[in-house]
N, C-alpha and C positions, 0 to 999 in steps of 0.2 A: 525426585529429580524431574525437571521439566522435560516434556517431550520435545523432540526436534521440531523446529518451526516449520510449519507447512508453508509451501510457497504461494498457495492460493487462499483467497478469502471468499467465503460465500457472500451473497448480497447483504444478508442480515449482518454478518460480521463486519463487512466494509462500512455499513451505515454506522455501527457503533464506533468503529475506529475513526471515522470522519468526525464524530462528536468529540472523541477523546483527543484527536489531533488538534481540533479547533479550541477546545476548552483547556487542555492540559491535563485535567483529571476530573473525576466526579464519582459520586456514589451511584448505585444502581438507579435510584430515583432521579438523580440529576441527569443521567444519560437518557433514561426513558422520557423525561420531560423535554429534553432537547431534540429528540428524534423528529418531531413533526409528524406529517402524514406519510404513509399510514402508521398509526401508533403501534407500539408493541407492548404487550403485557409485561408487568414487572418481572414475573417469573421467567418469561422468555428472555428479557434483557439479562437477568441474573445468570441463566443457563448459558447464554451466548458469551457473556464476559468470562465465565469459568472455562468455556471451550477456548476462547482467545488466550487465556492465561496458560492453559495446557499446551497450546500451540506455540507459546513463546512470544506472543504479540503484546500482552499487557501484564502488569504486575499490580499487586494491591498492598495497601497498608491499612491497619486497623486504626480508626479514629473513633474513640468511644465504642459504641456497639456497631458502628457501620464500617464497611470496607470502602476505601476510596481507591478507585482504579485509575491507572495512568498508563500511557503507552510505553512499552519497552522497546518498540521499533518505530523509527520515524517513517513518515510517508515516502521519502525518497528511497529508503532501504527496502520498504515493502514493494515499491515499484520495480526496483532493480531485481529483487527476488523473483517477481512474477516474470519479468523479461527473461532472466536467466532460465527459468523453468520452461517458458515457451520456446526459447532458442534450443534448449537441449532436447525437449520432447518432440517438437514439430519441425525443426530446421537443422537437424543433425549437428548440433553444436556450432552452427555457423551464423554469427551475427550478420555477416554480409548477406546471407540468403534472406534473412528477415528484413534487412534494410531494403534490399532490392524488391522484395514482395510489397513492402509498404509504399515504396516509390512508384511501383507499377500500378497500384490500385488507388492512389490518392492524387487528385489534382493539386497543384502547388501554386501558391501566390508568389509573386516576384520576390517579396521580402524573405520568404522561406527559402527560395532558391539561393538568394544572396547569403543567407545565414549558413546554409549547407556548404556553399563554396568556401566561405571563411573557415568553417570547421574542417573541411577537407584540406584546405591549404595549411592549416595548423598541423594536421596529421602528417602531411607529406613533407613539411619543413621540420618535422620533429619538435614542434612547439616553438620554433624560432619565429620572430617576426611580429 
């Protein structure tokens, strides 16, 4: 049985997931070749893919003698999982506290402010409009 999905990814795990999200699937060699700089050794990629599978992020199927790995979790689901983790761990389960902290620390372009106003309007109208 697969281990419960960890909410966070290491840098190496995220690099491999980025490759799989872009490609859709790949063998260990495919993923290693697509990584670019800095390169990772075949055995490192293999070990990391196995860890990702245990964490519930990828799955594999046998094609001949090779395993082909593919994402089990989409990029948006991974992002949501990380945000949920950060909110629960550092913001006392308050998305509002996280939002206010982000707004307090980041300068905003006018188009971002307009987009936020539209989203807030949707929330206060209950999705009407």
